[in-house]
C-alpha positions in Angstrom: -13.1 -10.4 26.0 -9.5 -11.6 25.4 -8.0 -11.1 28.3 -5.1 -9.2 26.3 -4.6 -5.9 25.5 -2.7 -3.9 22.7 -0.8 -0.5 23.8 -0.6 1.7 21.3 2.1 4.4 21.5 2.5 8.0 20.1 6.2 7.2 18.2 7.8 10.1 18.3 7.1 10.9 22.5 6.5 7.4 23.2 3.3 7.9 25.1 1.0 5.8 25.8 -2.3 7.4 23.5 -4.7 4.6 23.4 -5.0 0.6 23.2 -7.0 -2.2 22.2 -8.2 -6.1 22.5 -6.0 -8.5 21.5 -8.0 -11.5 18.9 -6.9 -15.0 20.1 -8.2 -17.6 18.1 -11.6 -17.9 19.9 -11.8 -14.4 18.9 -11.1 -14.4 15.4 -14.1 -17.9 15.5 -17.0 -14.9 17.2 -15.3 -12.0 14.0 -15.6 -14.4 11.0 -18.3 -16.1 11.8 -20.0 -12.4 13.1 -19.1 -11.4 9.8 -20.3 -14.4 7.6 -23.7 -13.9 9.3 -23.7 -10.2 8.2 -23.4 -11.4 4.4 -26.4 -12.3 3.2 -28.5 -9.4 3.8 -25.0 -7.1 3.1 -25.2 -8.9 -0.7 -28.6 -8.3 -1.3 -28.2 -4.7 -0.7 -29.4 -2.3 -3.5 -25.9 -1.0 -5.0 -27.7 2.6 -4.5 -27.5 1.8 -0.6 -24.2 1.1 -0.6 -23.0 3.5 -1.9 -25.0 6.2 -0.6 -23.0 4.0 2.9 -20.1 4.8 1.2 -20.6 7.9 0.0 -21.6 9.4 3.9 -18.3 7.7 5.6 -16.2 9.3 3.2 -17.9 13.1 3.6 -17.8 11.7 7.5 -14.5 11.7 7.2 -13.6 14.8 5.5 -16.0 15.9 8.9 -13.5 14.7 10.9 -10.4 15.3 9.3 -8.2 16.5 12.0 -9.2 13.8 14.6 -8.3 10.9 11.5 -5.0 13.0 10.8 -4.3 13.9 14.3 -3.9 10.0 15.2 -2.1 8.9 12.3 0.7 11.3 12.9 0.7 9.9 16.6 0.0 6.7 16.1 1.8 5.9 12.5 5.2 8.8 13.4 3.8 10.0 10.0 4.9 13.8 9.5 1.2 16.3 9.4 1.2 17.1 5.7 1.5 14.3 4.8 -1.0 12.3 7.7 -3.3 14.8 6.1 -2.4 13.9 2.5 -3.0 10.9 3.3 -6.7 11.8 4.7 -7.7 13.0 1.7 -7.2 10.0 -0.1 -8.8 7.4 2.1 -11.9 9.9 1.2 -11.7 9.7 -2.3 -10.8 5.9 -1.6 -14.0 5.6 -0.4 -15.4 8.1 -3.2 -14.3 5.5 -5.8 -15.7 1.7 -4.1 -19.0 4.1 -4.0 -18.4 5.1 -7.5 -17.9 1.8 -8.2 -20.9 -0.1 -6.5 -22.8 1.1 -8.9 -21.0 -0.5 -11.7 -20.3 -4.1 -10.7 -21.7 -5.9 -14.2 -21.0 -8.4 -16.1 -22.1 -9.3 -19.8 -23.6 -10.9 -22.4 -22.2 -14.3 -24.2 -22.4 -14.9 -27.7 -23.5 -18.8 -27.3 -24.6 -19.2 -31.2 -20.6 -18.9 -31.5 -20.9 -22.0 -31.0 -23.6 -24.6 -32.4 -24.0 -25.9 -29.5 -25.2 -23.3 -28.6 -27.7 -22.5 -30.5 -30.9 -21.1 -29.5 -29.6 -19.4 -26.1 -29.1 -16.7 -24.7 -25.7 -15.5 -21.8 -24.2 -13.8 -20.0 -22.2 -14.0 -16.5 -22.9 -12.0 -13.8 -20.4 -11.4 -11.0 -21.3 -12.0 -8.1 -19.5 -11.0 -4.1 -17.6 -14.4 -3.0 -18.8 -13.4 0.4 -15.9 -12.9 3.8 -12.8 -11.0 3.2 -9.9 -11.7 5.3 -8.0 -8.6 5.4 -4.7 -7.4 6.6 -2.9 -4.3 6.1 0.3 -2.2 7.0 1.2 0.7 8.9 3.0 3.4 6.9 -0.8 4.1 5.3 -2.8 2.8 8.5 -6.5 4.8 7.0 -5.7 4.9 3.4 -4.3 1.2 3.2 -7.6 -0.1 5.0 -10.0 1.5 2.3 -7.8 -0.1 -0.2 -9.9 -3.5 1.3 -12.5 -1.4 3.3 -14.4 0.1 0.5 -13.5 -2.5 -2.3 -15.7 -5.6 0.1 -17.7 -3.4 1.1 -18.8 -2.4 -2.5 -18.8 -5.6 -4.2 -21.3 -7.5 -1.2 -19.3 -8.7 0.4 -18.3 -8.6 4.5 -14.9 -8.0 6.1 -12.7 -9.3 9.1 -9.2 -7.0 8.8 -6.6 -7.0 11.2 -5.0 -3.9 10.5 -1.5 -3.5 11.9 -0.5 -3.8 15.5 1.4 -0.5 15.6 -1.4 1.4 13.9 -4.8 -0.1 15.3 -6.6 2.6 16.4 -7.2 4.5 13.3 -8.9 2.2 12.0 -11.1 2.2 14.8 -12.1 5.1 13.8 -12.6 4.6 10.3 -15.0 1.1 11.2 -16.7 4.1 14.1 -17.5 6.3 10.7 -18.9 3.7 8.4 -21.0 2.7 11.2 -22.6 5.7 12.4 -22.8 5.4 8.4 -25.2 3.0 8.1 -23.2 -0.2 7.9 -24.8 -2.7 9.2 -24.2 -4.1 12.5 -21.6 -7.6 11.8 -20.0 -6.5 8.2 -16.8 -4.9 9.3 -15.4 -7.2 12.0 -11.7 -6.1 13.5 -8.9 -7.8 15.1 -6.0 -7.0 16.8 -2.5 -8.1 17.4 0.3 -10.1 16.2 0.4 -12.3 13.2 1.7 -15.4 14.3 -1.9 -15.8 16.3 -4.2 -13.6 15.2 -3.2 -13.2 11.1 -2.4 -16.2 11.2 -5.6 -17.6 13.2 -7.5 -15.2 10.4 -6.1 -16.3 7.3 -6.3 -20.8 7.8 -9.9 -19.8 8.7 -11.9 -22.1 6.7 -15.3 -19.1 6.3 -12.9 -16.9 4.5 -12.9 -16.6 0.0 -10.5 -14.4 0.0 -7.2 -12.3 1.9 -6.3 -9.3 1.2 -2.7 -9.2 2.6 -0.1 -5.7 2.6 3.5 -6.5 4.2 6.8 -8.6 3.7 8.0 -10.9 1.7 8.3 -13.6 4.1 5.0 -12.9 5.6 3.2 -13.4 1.9 4.9 -16.8 1.6 3.9 -17.8 4.8 0.7 -17.0 4.1 0.0 -18.6 0.6 1.1 -21.9 2.5 -1.2 -21.9 4.9 -4.3 -20.3 2.6 -5.8 -23.3 1.6 -8.3 -23.4 -1.6 -9.1 -19.4 -1.0 -8.2 -16.6 -3.1 -5.1 -14.6 -2.4 -3.9 -11.3 -3.3 -0.3 -9.9 -2.2 1.2 -6.5 -2.5 4.9 -6.8 -1.1 6.4 -4.1 -1.6 9.5 -3.4 -3.3 13.1 -1.7 -3.4 12.1 1.6 -6.0 14.4 3.0 -8.4 14.4 6.5 -11.5 16.2 6.2 -14.3 16.9 10.8 -15.0 18.0 10.9 -18.4 20.1 14.0 -19.0 17.6 15.0 -22.0 15.2 15.1 -18.1 13.5 18.1 -16.6 15.8 18.0 -13.8 14.8 21.1 -11.8 11.6 18.8 -11.9 13.7 16.0 -11.4 15.1 17.1 -8.1 12.8 18.4 -5.7 10.5 15.4 -6.6 12.7 13.3 -6.2 13.6 13.8 -2.7 9.8 13.8 -1.8 10.4 10.0 -2.9 12.3 9.2 -1.6 12.1 10.9 2.0 8.1 11.5 2.9 7.3 8.9 5.9 10.5 8.3 6.3 11.0 6.4 3.5 7.9 4.0 4.9 6.3 4.3 1.5 6.0 0.8 -1.1 7.0 3.0 -3.1 9.9 5.2 -2.3 12.5 6.1 -3.9 15.6 3.3 -2.6 17.4 3.2 -6.4 18.1 6.4 -8.1 20.0 6.6 -11.5 21.5 9.5 -12.7 23.8 9.7 -15.6 27.4 11.1 -15.9 26.5 13.8 -18.1 24.6 15.1 -14.8 25.1 13.7 -12.0 27.6 16.4 -10.5 24.9 19.4 -10.5 22.3 16.9 -9.6 24.0 15.5 -6.8 24.7 18.8 -5.1 20.9 20.3 -5.2 19.8 16.6 -4.6 21.9 16.7 -1.2 21.0 20.3 -0.7 17.2 20.3 -0.6 17.5 17.1 1.2 19.4 19.5 3.9 16.8 21.7 4.3 14.3 19.4 5.5 13.2 19.6 8.9 13.1 16.4 10.9 11.3 15.4 14.0 8.0 16.2 15.7 5.2 15.3 13.1 2.7 17.2 15.1 4.3 19.8 14.0 3.1 20.7 10.3 5.9 21.6 9.1 8.1 18.4 9.2 9.0 17.0 6.2 10.2 13.7 8.1 9.6 12.1 11.1 10.5 9.0 13.4 10.2 5.3 12.0 7.3 2.9 13.2 9.5 1.0 16.5 13.0 0.7 17.3 13.7 -1.7 15.5 12.7 -0.2 12.5 15.6 1.7 13.2 17.8 -0.4 14.5 18.3 -2.1 10.8 17.8 0.8 8.7 20.9 2.9 10.9 22.9 -0.8 10.9 22.7 -1.3 6.7 23.7 2.9 7.3 26.8 1.8 8.9 27.5 -1.3 7.3 27.4 0.1 3.5 29.9 2.9 4.7 32.1 0.6 6.7 32.3 -1.5 2.7 33.4 1.8 0.7 29.3 4.0 0.4 29.7 7.4 0.9 27.6 9.1 2.6 26.5 12.9 1.7 23.5 13.3 4.0 22.5 12.1 7.1 23.9 9.6 9.0 22.4 10.7 11.8 19.7 8.9 13.8 18.1 10.5 17.9 15.5 7.0 18.6 13.8 6.2 16.5 14.8 9.3 13.7 16.9 8.7 11.7 18.0 11.7 9.2 17.4 11.9 5.6 20.9 10.2 4.4 21.8 10.0 0.4 24.3 7.6 0.0 27.0 7.1 -3.3 29.5 4.5 -4.2 27.2 1.8 -3.6 27.7 -1.6 -5.5 24.2 -4.0 -5.7 24.5 -6.2 -3.5 24.8 -4.0 0.1 21.8 -4.0 1.5 20.4 -0.8 1.2 19.9 -1.5 -2.7 19.4 -4.8 -3.0 17.2 -4.9 -0.1 13.8 -3.2 1.0 15.3 -0.3 3.1 11.9 1.2 4.3 13.7 4.1 5.9 15.2 7.5 4.4 17.9 6.9 2.8 18.6 7.0 -0.9 21.8 5.9 -3.2 22.8 7.9 -6.3 24.7 5.2 -8.7 25.7 6.8 -12.4 25.2 5.7 -15.0 26.7 6.3 -18.9 24.5 4.9 -21.1 20.4 4.5 -21.2 21.2 1.5 -22.4 23.2 0.7 -18.8 21.0 2.7 -16.5 17.4 -0.2 -17.5 19.9 -2.5 -17.0 21.0 -1.1 -13.1 16.6 -0.7 -12.6 15.6 -3.9 -13.5 17.8 -5.9 -12.0 16.1 -6.5 -8.7 14.1 -9.0 -7.7 11.1 -6.5 -6.8 8.4 -5.9 -9.9 6.1 -3.5 -8.6 7.2 0.4 -10.4 9.1 2.3 -11.7 10.6 5.7 -12.8 11.7 7.4 -15.8 13.1 10.9 -16.6 13.2 11.8 -20.3 12.2 13.9 -23.0 12.6 11.2 -25.5 9.6 8.9 -26.0 11.2 6.3 -27.4 12.9 6.2 -24.6 10.2 6.1 -22.1 8.3 3.3 -24.6 11.8 1.5 -24.0 11.4 1.3 -21.1 7.7 -0.4 -20.7 8.6 -2.7 -22.4 11.8 -4.0 -20.5 10.8 -2.8 -17.2 9.2 -6.1 -15.4 7.1 -4.0 -13.2 3.3 -4.3 -12.3 4.2 0.5 -12.8 6.5 2.1 -15.4 5.7 5.8 -14.2 7.2 8.3 -17.2 8.4 11.8 -16.0 7.9 10.6 -12.5 9.1 8.3 -9.8 8.3 5.7 -9.0 6.5 6.5 -5.8 3.0 8.0 -8.2 0.0 6.2 -7.3 -3.7 7.7 -7.7 -6.1 5.5 -6.4 -8.6 3.8 -9.2 -5.4 3.2 -11.4 -4.5 -0.4 -10.6 -1.4 -1.0 -8.4 0.2 -4.2 -8.3 3.4 -6.1 -9.1 5.5 -9.8 -10.0 7.7 -11.1 -8.8 9.7 -10.3 -5.6 6.1 -7.9 -4.9 3.6 -10.1 -5.2 0.4 -11.3 -6.8 -2.9 -9.2 -7.9 -4.2 -5.8 -8.0 -5.6 -2.9 -5.7 -6.8 0.2 -7.2 -10.8 0.1 -6.6 -12.2 -1.6 -9.4 -9.6 -3.7 -9.4 -10.0 -4.9 -6.2 -13.9 -5.1 -6.9 -12.3 -7.5 -9.5 -10.6 -9.6 -7.1 -13.3 -10.3 -4.6 -15.9 -11.4 -7.2 -17.1 -14.0 -9.4 -17.7 -15.1 -12.5 -21.8 -16.7 -11.9 -22.3 -18.2 -15.8 -26.3 -18.0 -16.9 -27.9 -19.2 -20.0 -30.9 -19.2 -21.1 -32.6 -22.0 -23.2 -35.2 -20.9 -25.0 -35.1 -24.0 -27.7 
């Protein structure tokens, strides 16, 4: 057993709520080898059995909904109302995985399209890769873990998971329900620790065939450098933007934009950080946006009425506070928020920001949004596209031509029409371009990335 332990604290009170053992390189090696030993037995389980276990695990999470919600709220600092939604999504993700386990299939290939293929029948199968190495973030400690574990197991892989250091307890709960549901020993291994030690030992281990990572671009680049000949999926975030045109349903757009900016204290890869509003509607839009922002309740995540809880760490709060102060010192105006108490950052609305300010050009991962006026649709699209990231963007308009112009011009993994960048359901393909990553999640699409094609040709001549 490792000599060290990682202490997990309530992000609002600072109270110790649990601990997990820290895995060194030898512990990671044991976990990977246990997953490898379990692979053939799990691979050979019929699809309906894998589906049954995943479906049973989803049912067990539902039965323990309050435990999961409370754990997420405490270890992640996520407001109860949003933690509860995450539990619902986690259940749905595992349910999708159970369903997709029954739908993994190949296709026939018309061999006689070539003269050399006459007299042959060809088809390919999708085969599991083996052991998947997964590294998950803190902000969705159930659902983003489920997005790695569910597809891996559905496809017949085994998996070694490193949850975020800040939020490992939810992953432990998930492992326990999967074991109770019938998952065999070794098929899911947890290793706990930091990225440079535990994470790198997992990524560089020669056994895993694939690395699935959600986190920051610098860590994603490091994984690409050290992973070797492994498949890699990287989901690396965004500084998400949304355009609101004058022909939009503004009354519906405003509360959605407020939620999109401040849910989970802005600690969402798809959080609305850059909001572009046409000058014809900007004054009334900003006035109502600020009013609704000021009405949000900030405080203890366990209070069902709380809208915005704390950031995950003092360091994260320090960074967000510094960015807000730097922007204000450089000419931006704070219309709401700008207040800090410990890990709590009050939802902050900025105007008069410039594209080169950190609050605009980098991923904030904090409850702050900049509202920028624009004059023409072309200008708005150009501003929205002016980012090295490429995860998702939103556009509010009643003009389909404008909507499809955005779809054509924006180099993003997803464009949400009459919604903000934050929209995601868990079976759609999800991932980004450029600095936002490589590959796609969403259960069916993750399964495709966690399987290989095996071509079979039968010579009947």
